[in-house]
C-alpha positions as CSV (number, residue, x, y, z in Angstrom):
1,M,-2.7,-8.2,25.0
2,T,-6.1,-9.4,25.9
3,G,-8.6,-11.6,24.2
4,W,-10.7,-8.5,23.5
5,T,-7.8,-6.8,21.7
6,I,-7.3,-9.9,19.5
7,A,-11.0,-10.0,18.7
8,Q,-10.9,-6.3,17.7
9,V,-7.9,-6.9,15.4
10,A,-9.7,-10.0,13.9
11,L,-13.0,-8.2,13.3
12,G,-11.3,-5.1,11.9
13,G,-9.1,-7.3,9.7
14,A,-12.1,-9.0,8.2
15,V,-13.8,-5.6,7.5
16,G,-10.6,-4.2,6.0
17,A,-10.1,-7.3,3.8
18,V,-13.6,-7.1,2.4
19,G,-13.1,-3.4,1.8
20,R,-9.9,-4.1,-0.1
21,Y,-11.6,-6.6,-2.2
22,M,-14.6,-4.4,-3.0
23,T,-12.3,-1.4,-3.8
24,G,-10.3,-3.6,-6.2
25,I,-13.5,-4.7,-8.0
26,A,-14.8,-1.2,-8.1
27,T,-11.5,0.1,-9.5
28,I,-11.4,-2.5,-12.2
29,N,-15.0,-1.7,-13.2
30,L,-14.2,2.1,-13.3
31,I,-10.7,2.1,-14.9
32,G,-10.1,-1.4,-16.2
33,R,-7.3,-3.9,-16.0
34,G,-3.7,-3.6,-17.3
35,F,-2.3,-1.7,-14.3
36,P,-2.7,-2.5,-10.6
37,W,-5.0,0.5,-10.0
38,G,-6.9,-1.3,-7.2
39,T,-3.7,-1.9,-5.2
40,L,-2.5,1.6,-5.8
41,T,-5.9,3.0,-4.7
42,V,-6.0,1.0,-1.5
43,N,-2.4,1.9,-0.6
44,I,-3.0,5.6,-1.1
45,L,-6.5,5.6,0.5
46,G,-5.3,3.5,3.4
47,S,-2.3,5.7,4.0
48,F,-4.5,8.8,4.0
49,L,-6.9,7.2,6.4
50,M,-4.1,6.1,8.7
51,G,-2.9,9.7,9.0
52,V,-6.4,10.9,9.8
53,L,-7.0,8.1,12.4
54,V,-3.7,8.7,14.2
55,V,-4.7,12.3,14.8
56,V,-8.4,11.7,15.5
57,L,-7.8,8.8,17.9
58,A,-5.1,10.7,19.8
59,K,-7.1,14.0,20.1
60,K,-10.4,12.3,21.0
61,G,-8.9,9.8,23.6
62,G,-9.6,6.9,21.3
63,T,-6.2,5.2,21.2
64,H,-7.9,2.1,22.8
65,L,-9.6,1.7,19.5
66,A,-6.3,1.6,17.5
67,P,-6.3,-2.2,17.4
68,L,-9.7,-2.3,15.8
69,F,-9.3,0.6,13.3
70,M,-5.6,0.9,12.7
71,T,-4.2,-2.6,13.0
72,G,-7.5,-4.4,12.1
73,V,-9.4,-2.4,9.5
74,L,-6.5,-0.5,7.9
75,G,-4.2,-3.5,8.3
76,G,-6.7,-5.7,6.5
77,F,-7.3,-3.0,3.9
78,T,-3.6,-2.4,3.2
79,T,-0.5,-3.1,5.2
80,F,1.1,-0.2,3.2
81,S,-0.6,2.2,5.6
82,A,1.2,0.7,8.5
83,F,4.5,0.9,6.6
84,S,3.8,4.6,5.7
85,L,3.0,5.4,9.3
86,D,6.3,3.7,10.5
87,A,8.3,5.6,7.9
88,I,6.8,9.0,8.7
89,T,7.1,8.4,12.4
90,I,10.9,7.8,12.0
91,Y,11.1,10.9,9.8
92,E,9.3,13.0,12.3
93,R,11.7,11.9,15.1
94,G,14.3,13.7,13.1
95,Q,15.9,10.6,11.6
96,A,15.4,11.3,7.9
97,G,18.3,9.1,6.9
98,L,16.9,6.1,8.9
99,A,13.5,6.7,7.4
100,L,14.9,6.7,3.9
101,A,16.8,3.5,4.7
102,Y,13.7,1.9,6.0
103,V,11.7,2.8,2.9
104,A,14.4,1.6,0.6
105,A,15.0,-1.6,2.5
106,S,11.3,-2.3,2.7
107,V,10.7,-1.9,-1.0
108,L,13.9,-3.5,-2.2
109,L,14.0,-6.4,0.2
110,S,10.3,-7.1,-0.3
111,L,10.8,-7.2,-4.1
112,A,13.8,-9.5,-3.5
113,A,11.8,-11.7,-1.2
114,I,8.9,-12.1,-3.6
115,S,11.4,-12.9,-6.4
116,A,13.0,-15.5,-4.2
117,G,9.6,-17.0,-3.3
118,L,8.6,-17.1,-7.0
119,F,11.9,-18.8,-7.9
120,A,11.7,-21.3,-5.0
121,A,8.0,-22.2,-5.8
122,R,8.6,-22.5,-9.5
123,A,11.6,-24.7,-8.9
124,V,9.5,-27.1,-6.8
125,M,6.4,-26.8,-9.0
126,P,7.5,-26.5,-12.6
């Protein structure tokens, strides 16, 4: 990994994070609060864009731009897109059971981890 690659990821991450924030604000203004529409929107849009980018970068010889666009921009926009790509890649390798296990483990363990973090923080900071 070179310094240039790290710079691409950092720059892309900043752009993606701003995009996530702006999408969240726009979604609240359009639909309102009460359900995490902004998060759902960036997860779905980011996953769609990840699928498009995987094909476009591979077919156009642009894989050297993956750190900027895939890891950086889409990683900053939503890490769900990277999770989705990992899951579909495992599935497309013919390992449907492993893909299902990965999805289930990711969702369930992440929910367990956030619950544990909330519990631990609340215990320390009542």
